[in-house]
PASEBA-1860 file (N, C-alpha, C; in nm, 3 decimals):
! residues 260
1> ITQKNSPM> 0.734/-1.245/0.166/0.752/-1.391/0.177/0.809/-1.442/0.045 ~ 0.915/-1.520/0.052/0.970/-1.580/-0.070/0.991/-1.730/-0.046 ~ 1.015/-1.802/-0.155/1.045/-1.945/-0.142/1.176/-1.964/-0.066 ~ 1.265/-1.866/-0.078/1.395/-1.877/-0.013/1.383/-1.862/0.139 ~ 1.306/-1.759/0.184/1.299/-1.737/0.329/1.188/-1.816/0.399 ~ 1.101/-1.879/0.320/0.991/-1.958/0.378/0.976/-2.092/0.308 ~ 1.076/-2.180/0.321/1.067/-2.311/0.254/0.956/-2.397/0.313 ~ 0.934/-2.512/0.254/0.830/-2.605/0.300/0.846/-2.632/0.449
9> RTKIVYDG> 0.733/-2.645/0.516/0.723/-2.675/0.660/0.768/-2.560/0.751 ~ 0.795/-2.443/0.692/0.821/-2.323/0.775/0.693/-2.290/0.851 ~ 0.708/-2.250/0.977/0.592/-2.203/1.054/0.588/-2.050/1.043 ~ 0.486/-2.000/0.974/0.469/-1.855/0.963/0.382/-1.809/1.080 ~ 0.431/-1.714/1.158/0.354/-1.660/1.270/0.281/-1.535/1.222 ~ 0.149/-1.534/1.238/0.069/-1.417/1.195/0.107/-1.295/1.280 ~ 0.124/-1.179/1.214/0.164/-1.062/1.292/0.048/-0.998/1.367 ~ -0.076/-1.019/1.320/-0.192/-0.965/1.391/-0.249/-1.064/1.491
17> DRGHTLTV> -0.255/-1.191/1.453/-0.301/-1.299/1.542/-0.178/-1.371/1.596 ~ -0.116/-1.312/1.698/0.015/-1.361/1.743/0.016/-1.508/1.783 ~ -0.097/-1.558/1.833/-0.099/-1.697/1.879/-0.114/-1.798/1.767 ~ -0.134/-1.753/1.645/-0.162/-1.845/1.534/-0.044/-1.858/1.438 ~ -0.027/-1.980/1.389/0.078/-2.003/1.290/0.020/-2.078/1.171 ~ 0.091/-2.072/1.061/0.054/-2.150/0.942/0.180/-2.225/0.898 ~ 0.167/-2.356/0.879/0.280/-2.436/0.832/0.275/-2.442/0.680 ~ 0.381/-2.398/0.617/0.385/-2.389/0.471/0.378/-2.529/0.409
25> NSQHFATF> 0.277/-2.550/0.324/0.267/-2.677/0.250/0.297/-2.650/0.102 ~ 0.289/-2.753/0.021/0.328/-2.739/-0.121/0.237/-2.640/-0.194 ~ 0.109/-2.635/-0.152/0.014/-2.544/-0.217/0.052/-2.398/-0.189 ~ 0.084/-2.367/-0.062/0.127/-2.231/-0.028/0.258/-2.198/-0.100 ~ 0.353/-2.292/-0.088/0.489/-2.270/-0.139/0.489/-2.234/-0.287 ~ 0.401/-2.299/-0.362/0.394/-2.276/-0.507/0.353/-2.133/-0.541 ~ 0.288/-2.065/-0.447/0.240/-1.928/-0.474/0.344/-1.822/-0.433 ~ 0.448/-1.860/-0.361/0.548/-1.763/-0.315/0.643/-1.728/-0.430
33> VNTHQILN> 0.686/-1.602/-0.435/0.786/-1.564/-0.535/0.920/-1.627/-0.497 ~ 1.007/-1.646/-0.596/1.137/-1.710/-0.569/1.226/-1.625/-0.479 ~ 1.241/-1.499/-0.518/1.329/-1.408/-0.443/1.266/-1.270/-0.442 ~ 1.324/-1.180/-0.364/1.279/-1.041/-0.362/1.308/-0.977/-0.497 ~ 1.202/-0.931/-0.564/1.228/-0.869/-0.694/1.275/-0.725/-0.681 ~ 1.240/-0.660/-0.569/1.269/-0.516/-0.561/1.380/-0.483/-0.463 ~ 1.432/-0.583/-0.393/1.532/-0.552/-0.291/1.675/-0.569/-0.342 ~ 1.689/-0.603/-0.470/1.822/-0.632/-0.523/1.901/-0.505/-0.558
41> KTLHSCAV> 1.833/-0.392/-0.571/1.905/-0.270/-0.612/1.844/-0.150/-0.542 ~ 1.924/-0.045/-0.530/1.871/0.079/-0.473/1.810/0.161/-0.586 ~ 1.691/0.209/-0.562/1.622/0.289/-0.664/1.653/0.437/-0.642 ~ 1.653/0.512/-0.750/1.685/0.655/-0.738/1.567/0.732/-0.678 ~ 1.447/0.713/-0.734/1.333/0.792/-0.686/1.208/0.707/-0.671 ~ 1.138/0.727/-0.559/1.012/0.656/-0.534/0.903/0.756/-0.497 ~ 0.784/0.733/-0.549/0.666/0.810/-0.508/0.574/0.715/-0.433 ~ 0.532/0.755/-0.313/0.432/0.679/-0.238/0.304/0.761/-0.242
49> VGNGGILA> 0.198/0.702/-0.297/0.074/0.776/-0.318/-0.031/0.730/-0.217 ~ -0.060/0.819/-0.121/-0.170/0.794/-0.028/-0.300/0.831/-0.098 ~ -0.411/0.813/-0.031/-0.540/0.835/-0.098/-0.616/0.956/-0.045 ~ -0.547/1.045/0.025/-0.613/1.159/0.087/-0.682/1.251/-0.012 ~ -0.790/1.315/0.034/-0.867/1.408/-0.048/-0.784/1.524/-0.100 ~ -0.669/1.549/-0.039/-0.581/1.658/-0.083/-0.530/1.635/-0.225 ~ -0.537/1.511/-0.274/-0.491/1.482/-0.411/-0.593/1.525/-0.517 ~ -0.719/1.540/-0.478/-0.822/1.580/-0.575/-0.783/1.716/-0.634
57> NSKCGNEI> -0.789/1.727/-0.766/-0.756/1.851/-0.838/-0.614/1.903/-0.811 ~ -0.523/1.813/-0.778/-0.386/1.854/-0.744/-0.295/1.866/-0.866 ~ -0.338/1.804/-0.978/-0.255/1.801/-1.100/-0.114/1.744/-1.073 ~ -0.108/1.643/-0.988/0.022/1.583/-0.953/0.055/1.460/-1.037 ~ -0.034/1.424/-1.130/-0.017/1.300/-1.206/0.116/1.285/-1.276 ~ 0.157/1.388/-1.351/0.284/1.379/-1.426/0.404/1.364/-1.333 ~ 0.399/1.439/-1.224/0.510/1.435/-1.128/0.521/1.296/-1.064 ~ 0.406/1.239/-1.027/0.405/1.105/-0.968/0.458/1.004/-1.069
65> DSAEFVIR> 0.410/1.013/-1.193/0.450/0.916/-1.297/0.598/0.929/-1.336 ~ 0.662/1.041/-1.301/0.803/1.058/-1.338/0.896/0.984/-1.241 ~ 0.844/0.934/-1.129/0.927/0.860/-1.033/0.968/0.726/-1.093 ~ 1.082/0.676/-1.049/1.131/0.547/-1.100/1.042/0.433/-1.051 ~ 0.989/0.446/-0.928/0.911/0.338/-0.867/0.792/0.402/-0.796 ~ 0.670/0.357/-0.828/0.549/0.418/-0.771/0.473/0.315/-0.688 ~ 0.449/0.350/-0.562/0.376/0.263/-0.468/0.240/0.325/-0.441 ~ 0.134/0.245/-0.454/-0.002/0.294/-0.428/-0.069/0.207/-0.321
73> CNLAPLLN> -0.172/0.262/-0.258/-0.235/0.194/-0.145/-0.381/0.157/-0.171 ~ -0.417/0.037/-0.129/-0.557/-0.006/-0.117/-0.639/0.003/-0.246 ~ -0.579/-0.038/-0.355/-0.650/-0.050/-0.484/-0.730/0.076/-0.519 ~ -0.668/0.191/-0.500/-0.735/0.317/-0.532/-0.751/0.332/-0.684 ~ -0.863/0.391/-0.730/-0.885/0.407/-0.874/-0.792/0.511/-0.936 ~ -0.749/0.483/-1.060/-0.656/0.574/-1.130/-0.718/0.637/-1.254 ~ -0.823/0.574/-1.308/-0.877/0.617/-1.438/-1.001/0.705/-1.419 ~ -1.070/0.731/-1.531/-1.195/0.811/-1.529/-1.177/0.950/-1.470
81> GYEEHVGV> -1.071/1.018/-1.515/-1.053/1.157/-1.473/-0.954/1.177/-1.360 ~ -0.915/1.070/-1.292/-0.818/1.085/-1.183/-0.674/1.093/-1.233 ~ -0.652/1.047/-1.357/-0.515/1.034/-1.410/-0.433/1.162/-1.393 ~ -0.496/1.275/-1.426/-0.426/1.404/-1.423/-0.373/1.437/-1.282 ~ -0.445/1.388/-1.182/-0.414/1.426/-1.044/-0.332/1.321/-0.969 ~ -0.350/1.194/-1.004/-0.280/1.089/-0.928/-0.185/1.006/-1.014 ~ -0.186/1.028/-1.147/-0.100/0.951/-1.236/-0.153/0.810/-1.258 ~ -0.082/0.734/-1.339/-0.126/0.596/-1.369/-0.015/0.493/-1.346
89> KTDFVTAN> 0.109/0.538/-1.342/0.220/0.442/-1.326/0.208/0.373/-1.191 ~ 0.222/0.241/-1.191/0.215/0.164/-1.066/0.315/0.050/-1.072 ~ 0.400/0.044/-0.972/0.494/-0.068/-0.961/0.457/-0.161/-0.846 ~ 0.387/-0.105/-0.747/0.355/-0.181/-0.626/0.224/-0.126/-0.572 ~ 0.127/-0.212/-0.545/-0.003/-0.165/-0.494/-0.051/-0.260/-0.385 ~ -0.110/-0.205/-0.280/-0.159/-0.289/-0.170/-0.309/-0.311/-0.183 ~ -0.355/-0.422/-0.126/-0.499/-0.450/-0.119/-0.530/-0.480/0.027 ~ -0.611/-0.396/0.092/-0.640/-0.428/0.231/-0.763/-0.519/0.240
97> PSILTYRY> -0.778/-0.592/0.351/-0.886/-0.690/0.362/-1.024/-0.630/0.347 ~ -1.046/-0.508/0.400/-1.182/-0.452/0.393/-1.222/-0.420/0.250 ~ -1.126/-0.379/0.165/-1.157/-0.354/0.023/-1.199/-0.485/-0.044 ~ -1.121/-0.591/-0.020/-1.153/-0.721/-0.081/-1.287/-0.773/-0.031 ~ -1.316/-0.748/0.096/-1.440/-0.800/0.156/-1.562/-0.721/0.112 ~ -1.557/-0.588/0.127/-1.677/-0.508/0.104/-1.694/-0.465/-0.042 ~ -1.585/-0.425/-0.106/-1.600/-0.380/-0.245/-1.617/-0.498/-0.341 ~ -1.551/-0.609/-0.309/-1.552/-0.724/-0.403/-1.617/-0.849/-0.344
105> GSLLGSRR> -1.700/-0.831/-0.240/-1.779/-0.943/-0.187/-1.696/-1.063/-0.147 ~ -1.578/-1.038/-0.091/-1.485/-1.145/-0.048/-1.449/-1.241/-0.161 ~ -1.476/-1.200/-0.286/-1.446/-1.282/-0.405/-1.516/-1.418/-0.400 ~ -1.635/-1.417/-0.339/-1.712/-1.542/-0.330/-1.813/-1.555/-0.443 ~ -1.847/-1.441/-0.505/-1.941/-1.446/-0.618/-1.867/-1.415/-0.747 ~ -1.925/-1.326/-0.828/-1.860/-1.286/-0.953/-1.731/-1.210/-0.921 ~ -1.627/-1.243/-0.992/-1.497/-1.178/-0.967/-1.462/-1.079/-1.077 ~ -1.556/-1.058/-1.169/-1.526/-0.973/-1.285/-1.487/-0.830/-1.244
113> QFVESLCQ> -1.561/-0.772/-1.150/-1.533/-0.634/-1.109/-1.391/-0.622/-1.051 ~ -1.351/-0.723/-0.974/-1.216/-0.725/-0.916/-1.111/-0.731/-1.027 ~ -1.133/-0.820/-1.122/-1.039/-0.839/-1.233/-1.029/-0.711/-1.316 ~ -1.144/-0.651/-1.345/-1.143/-0.528/-1.426/-1.069/-0.415/-1.354 ~ -1.086/-0.409/-1.222/-1.020/-0.300/-1.147/-0.869/-0.320/-1.143 ~ -0.823/-0.445/-1.154/-0.678/-0.470/-1.151/-0.609/-0.434/-1.282 ~ -0.686/-0.427/-1.391/-0.627/-0.398/-1.523/-0.548/-0.268/-1.523 ~ -0.596/-0.169/-1.444/-0.532/-0.037/-1.446/-0.390/-0.038/-1.387
121> YGDAMLLL> -0.353/-0.146/-1.317/-0.220/-0.150/-1.255/-0.117/-0.227/-1.337 ~ -0.158/-0.278/-1.455/-0.063/-0.346/-1.544/0.007/-0.462/-1.476 ~ 0.141/-0.465/-1.488/0.217/-0.577/-1.432/0.280/-0.542/-1.297 ~ 0.214/-0.456/-1.221/0.264/-0.418/-1.087/0.264/-0.539/-0.994 ~ 0.329/-0.524/-0.879/0.318/-0.624/-0.773/0.199/-0.587/-0.686 ~ 0.117/-0.686/-0.651/-0.001/-0.664/-0.566/0.028/-0.728/-0.431 ~ 0.030/-0.646/-0.326/0.058/-0.697/-0.192/-0.071/-0.743/-0.126 ~ -0.081/-0.872/-0.097/-0.202/-0.929/-0.036/-0.178/-0.956/0.113
129> PAFSYVVN> -0.282/-0.933/0.197/-0.263/-0.942/0.343/-0.284/-1.083/0.399 ~ -0.213/-1.182/0.343/-0.242/-1.322/0.376/-0.205/-1.362/0.519 ~ -0.099/-1.301/0.573/-0.048/-1.353/0.700/-0.048/-1.251/0.813 ~ -0.147/-1.160/0.810/-0.164/-1.069/0.922/-0.265/-1.127/1.021 ~ -0.382/-1.164/0.968/-0.486/-1.227/1.050/-0.533/-1.354/0.980 ~ -0.562/-1.457/1.059/-0.603/-1.586/1.003/-0.721/-1.570/0.907 ~ -0.814/-1.483/0.945/-0.936/-1.465/0.866/-0.906/-1.414/0.724 ~ -0.788/-1.354/0.704/-0.756/-1.298/0.571/-0.680/-1.394/0.480
137> TALSFRAL> -0.641/-1.510/0.532/-0.559/-1.601/0.452/-0.635/-1.655/0.331 ~ -0.752/-1.714/0.356/-0.830/-1.771/0.245/-0.870/-1.662/0.146 ~ -0.905/-1.544/0.198/-0.944/-1.431/0.114/-0.829/-1.392/0.020 ~ -0.708/-1.384/0.075/-0.591/-1.346/-0.005/-0.560/-1.451/-0.111 ~ -0.574/-1.578/-0.075/-0.548/-1.683/-0.174/-0.656/-1.685/-0.283 ~ -0.780/-1.648/-0.247/-0.884/-1.637/-0.351/-0.846/-1.527/-0.450 ~ -0.792/-1.417/-0.399/-0.748/-1.308/-0.488/-0.635/-1.357/-0.578 ~ -0.539/-1.427/-0.519/-0.425/-1.478/-0.596/-0.471/-1.576/-0.705
145> YTIEDFEM> -0.562/-1.668/-0.669/-0.608/-1.767/-0.768/-0.695/-1.701/-0.876 ~ -0.766/-1.595/-0.839/-0.844/-1.520/-0.939/-0.749/-1.461/-1.043 ~ -0.640/-1.402/-0.996/-0.540/-1.342/-1.085/-0.479/-1.449/-1.177 ~ -0.451/-1.565/-1.120/-0.396/-1.675/-1.201/-0.499/-1.725/-1.303 ~ -0.624/-1.745/-1.256/-0.729/-1.799/-1.344/-0.755/-1.708/-1.463 ~ -0.749/-1.576/-1.440/-0.777/-1.481/-1.547/-0.650/-1.441/-1.622 ~ -0.537/-1.504/-1.586/-0.408/-1.480/-1.651/-0.374/-1.331/-1.658 ~ -0.388/-1.266/-1.542/-0.358/-1.123/-1.533/-0.206/-1.102/-1.521
153> PIQSVFMN> -0.156/-0.990/-1.575/-0.011/-0.964/-1.565/0.034/-0.921/-1.425 ~ -0.059/-0.876/-1.341/-0.024/-0.830/-1.206/0.032/-0.949/-1.126 ~ 0.133/-0.923/-1.042/0.199/-1.032/-0.967/0.163/-1.024/-0.819 ~ 0.110/-1.133/-0.764/0.073/-1.135/-0.622/0.196/-1.159/-0.535 ~ 0.208/-1.081/-0.428/0.314/-1.104/-0.329/0.255/-1.091/-0.189 ~ 0.321/-1.154/-0.092/0.275/-1.148/0.047/0.381/-1.079/0.132 ~ 0.335/-0.994/0.224/0.427/-0.930/0.317/0.471/-1.032/0.422 ~ 0.598/-1.031/0.455/0.648/-1.120/0.559/0.609/-1.064/0.696
161> PKYIESLA> 0.536/-1.141/0.778/0.494/-1.089/0.909/0.612/-1.046/0.996 ~ 0.727/-1.109/0.976/0.846/-1.071/1.055/0.888/-0.928/1.022 ~ 0.868/-0.889/0.895/0.903/-0.753/0.854/0.810/-0.652/0.922 ~ 0.680/-0.684/0.925/0.583/-0.593/0.988/0.613/-0.579/1.137 ~ 0.652/-0.691/1.198/0.687/-0.691/1.340/0.809/-0.602/1.366 ~ 0.911/-0.615/1.282/1.033/-0.533/1.295/1.002/-0.385/1.276 ~ 0.913/-0.359/1.180/0.874/-0.222/1.149/0.802/-0.159/1.269 ~ 0.709/-0.236/1.327/0.634/-0.187/1.444/0.730/-0.158/1.559
169> AFWRSHGL> 0.828/-0.246/1.578/0.926/-0.227/1.687/1.010/-0.101/1.661 ~ 1.047/-0.080/1.534/1.126/0.039/1.498/1.048/0.166/1.532 ~ 0.922/0.174/1.488/0.844/0.296/1.512/0.811/0.314/1.660 ~ 0.791/0.201/1.730/0.768/0.208/1.876/0.890/0.271/1.944 ~ 1.008/0.230/1.900/1.131/0.282/1.962/1.147/0.432/1.937 ~ 1.076/0.483/1.835/1.080/0.627/1.807/0.959/0.700/1.866 ~ 0.880/0.628/1.948/0.771/0.693/2.020/0.634/0.682/1.958 ~ 0.620/0.606/1.847/0.487/0.591/1.785/0.421/0.469/1.846
177> LENRLSTG> 0.330/0.492/1.939/0.268/0.382/2.013/0.128/0.357/1.959 ~ 0.112/0.257/1.877/-0.020/0.220/1.828/-0.023/0.071/1.803 ~ -0.144/0.016/1.805/-0.158/-0.129/1.790/-0.109/-0.176/1.654 ~ -0.143/-0.098/1.553/-0.110/-0.144/1.418/-0.078/-0.024/1.329 ~ 0.032/-0.032/1.258/0.069/0.077/1.166/-0.028/0.081/1.050 ~ -0.052/0.199/0.997/-0.138/0.210/0.877/-0.061/0.156/0.756 ~ -0.137/0.117/0.654/-0.074/0.072/0.529/0.019/0.180/0.476 ~ -0.028/0.305/0.482/0.050/0.417/0.430/0.188/0.426/0.494
185> LMMVSLAL> 0.192/0.415/0.627/0.321/0.426/0.697/0.410/0.305/0.664 ~ 0.349/0.188/0.649/0.428/0.069/0.610/0.493/0.092/0.473 ~ 0.416/0.149/0.380/0.468/0.171/0.245/0.575/0.281/0.241 ~ 0.557/0.384/0.325/0.660/0.489/0.334/0.790/0.427/0.388 ~ 0.776/0.342/0.489/0.894/0.276/0.549/0.965/0.191/0.445 ~ 0.886/0.117/0.367/0.943/0.032/0.261/1.019/0.118/0.159 ~ 0.956/0.229/0.119/1.018/0.319/0.021/1.150/0.375/0.073 ~ 1.155/0.409/0.201/1.278/0.465/0.258/1.391/0.363/0.258
193> ELCDNVDL> 1.355/0.235/0.263/1.458/0.130/0.256/1.505/0.107/0.113 ~ 1.416/0.130/0.017/1.446/0.096/-0.123/1.506/0.211/-0.202 ~ 1.476/0.335/-0.163/1.500/0.449/-0.253/1.587/0.557/-0.191 ~ 1.665/0.621/-0.278/1.746/0.735/-0.235/1.658/0.858/-0.209 ~ 1.557/0.878/-0.295/1.469/0.995/-0.283/1.324/0.950/-0.276 ~ 1.255/0.990/-0.169/1.116/0.947/-0.149/1.024/1.069/-0.145 ~ 0.923/1.068/-0.232/0.823/1.175/-0.237/0.687/1.117/-0.198 ~ 0.616/1.188/-0.109/0.484/1.142/-0.065/0.375/1.234/-0.119
201> YGFWPFGL> 0.269/1.174/-0.168/0.152/1.248/-0.218/0.028/1.190/-0.152 ~ -0.070/1.276/-0.125/-0.197/1.226/-0.071/-0.190/1.189/0.076 ~ -0.087/1.235/0.146/-0.078/1.211/0.291/-0.113/1.341/0.362 ~ -0.235/1.349/0.408/-0.283/1.468/0.480/-0.412/1.426/0.552 ~ -0.404/1.396/0.682/-0.517/1.333/0.751/-0.621/1.429/0.807 ~ -0.622/1.553/0.756/-0.713/1.653/0.813/-0.821/1.693/0.713 ~ -0.928/1.749/0.764/-1.046/1.779/0.682/-1.039/1.908/0.603 ~ -0.938/1.992/0.632/-0.925/2.120/0.561/-0.794/2.123/0.482
209> HPHSFKDL> -0.800/2.186/0.365/-0.680/2.199/0.281/-0.580/2.292/0.350 ~ -0.451/2.257/0.352/-0.353/2.340/0.426/-0.332/2.479/0.368 ~ -0.364/2.499/0.238/-0.342/2.630/0.176/-0.472/2.708/0.158 ~ -0.573/2.641/0.101/-0.699/2.713/0.072/-0.798/2.706/0.188 ~ -0.775/2.615/0.282/-0.864/2.590/0.397/-1.003/2.542/0.356 ~ -1.014/2.494/0.232/-1.143/2.438/0.187/-1.160/2.299/0.245 ~ -1.288/2.258/0.258/-1.315/2.122/0.306/-1.262/2.020/0.207 ~ -1.207/1.911/0.260/-1.157/1.803/0.176/-1.239/1.677/0.198
217> THHYYDNN> -1.255/1.598/0.093/-1.318/1.466/0.111/-1.215/1.375/0.177 ~ -1.262/1.265/0.236/-1.170/1.177/0.309/-1.067/1.115/0.214 ~ -1.115/1.062/0.099/-1.025/1.012/-0.005/-1.040/1.100/-0.129 ~ -0.947/1.093/-0.222/-0.962/1.173/-0.344/-1.075/1.120/-0.431 ~ -1.119/0.996/-0.407/-1.222/0.934/-0.491/-1.355/0.913/-0.419 ~ -1.361/0.930/-0.286/-1.490/0.919/-0.215/-1.477/0.989/-0.078 ~ -1.588/0.990/-0.004/-1.584/1.055/0.127/-1.614/0.957/0.239 ~ -1.586/0.829/0.215/-1.610/0.728/0.318/-1.502/0.737/0.425
225> EAKKSVHV> -1.546/0.741/0.549/-1.450/0.747/0.660/-1.375/0.614/0.672 ~ -1.249/0.622/0.703/-1.172/0.500/0.730/-1.200/0.455/0.872 ~ -1.178/0.326/0.898/-1.199/0.275/1.034/-1.091/0.325/1.128 ~ -0.974/0.350/1.075/-0.861/0.391/1.161/-0.888/0.530/1.217 ~ -0.865/0.548/1.344/-0.899/0.676/1.406/-0.811/0.787/1.350 ~ -0.871/0.904/1.337/-0.799/1.021/1.285/-0.683/1.054/1.379 ~ -0.704/1.029/1.508/-0.599/1.058/1.607/-0.472/0.982/1.573 ~ -0.488/0.853/1.543/-0.371/0.770/1.510/-0.307/0.818/1.381
233> MSDEFKFL> -0.391/0.853/1.281/-0.337/0.900/1.153/-0.258/1.029/1.173 ~ -0.310/1.118/1.260/-0.238/1.244/1.280/-0.110/1.221/1.362 ~ -0.110/1.119/1.448/0.013/1.081/1.519/0.120/1.038/1.419 ~ 0.080/0.952/1.323/0.172/0.908/1.220/0.220/1.026/1.136 ~ 0.126/1.115/1.106/0.159/1.230/1.021/0.266/1.319/1.085 ~ 0.261/1.330/1.218/0.363/1.409/1.289/0.504/1.356/1.259 ~ 0.514/1.223/1.254/0.644/1.162/1.224/0.685/1.188/1.078 ~ 0.586/1.183/0.988/0.616/1.210/0.846/0.663/1.355/0.829
241> LQLHNQGV> 0.598/1.445/0.903/0.634/1.587/0.898/0.777/1.608/0.949 ~ 0.809/1.535/1.055/0.944/1.539/1.112/1.047/1.494/1.008 ~ 1.017/1.383/0.939/1.109/1.331/0.837/1.122/1.429/0.721 ~ 1.011/1.497/0.688/1.013/1.600/0.582/1.106/1.715/0.624 ~ 1.090/1.760/0.748/1.172/1.872/0.797/1.320/1.836/0.807 ~ 1.347/1.706/0.826/1.487/1.661/0.833/1.546/1.632/0.695 ~ 1.462/1.644/0.591/1.510/1.619/0.455/1.520/1.472/0.418 ~ 1.458/1.386/0.500/1.464/1.241/0.474/1.370/1.204/0.358
249> LKLHLGEC> 1.257/1.273/0.352/1.160/1.253/0.244/1.096/1.387/0.214 ~ 1.014/1.391/0.108/0.947/1.516/0.072/0.796/1.494/0.070 ~ 0.725/1.571/0.152/0.579/1.565/0.157/0.524/1.670/0.061 ~ 0.440/1.628/-0.032/0.379/1.723/-0.126/0.237/1.754/-0.077 ~ 0.214/1.879/-0.043/0.082/1.920/0.005/0.029/2.029/-0.087 ~ -0.088/2.008/-0.142/-0.143/2.108/-0.233/-0.112/2.073/-0.377 ~ -0.126/2.173/-0.465/-0.111/2.148/-0.609/0.035/2.132/-0.647 ~ 0.059/2.047/-0.747/0.193/2.035/-0.803/0.208/2.145/-0.908
257> EPEE> 0.328/2.192/-0.925/0.351/2.297/-1.025/0.319/2.243/-1.164 ~ 0.248/2.323/-1.246/0.224/2.275/-1.383/0.356/2.265/-1.459 ~ 0.365/2.167/-1.547/0.488/2.148/-1.625/0.511/2.271/-1.713 ~ 0.637/2.316/-1.718/0.669/2.433/-1.803/0.663/2.393/-1.950
END
């Protein structure tokens, strides 16, 4: 969403709550970025970092950080020992509603933990889910105002619901039939539009390591199950595997080669 594509009095249609709209007022408009900061040029290399347990002990940090543009999902932790495996460079990071609600108490009480966790992403863009479901709008604006109040360098941006709708239609036309795309697949799609070379890390929706067959935790940082069904994730993964085999992107599974 930008000031250019969503001027005052624009009716924004929620992509999750199809029957609901929001009419842009001066308060909303003031929070929108002027123009697309990342769509003006084609990037040479992008890394999209999923949060799968396959990243634990992968030593992929340096490789991830060498990409020109790094996209991360759902405010995953980067510090306290994870740096070596997941890297620290971040240009774009998403925040899903459940993280804001459960990990940070919907930002209704103390916001210090939220603010401290954002420090690790520097001046990255933070994608907030303001216009997917009505229930997430106030939550997303609380996150945005928290960032402003604490004068954080991170920049809040909102996904345009029309883009999510187009994306869903695109994947449907290729046979991926699901109610809602995962954040990971949305970010991979975005990277494919922005970058000549796309590398994926941490995308592996299964419980066993593909090489060692050892048990994997659900995320590289915890073992909490996601709400999204594994069936849907493996459906999406089939498409990622197809794109890998066609040379459209590169899926990294297992350890990265140590630097010579």
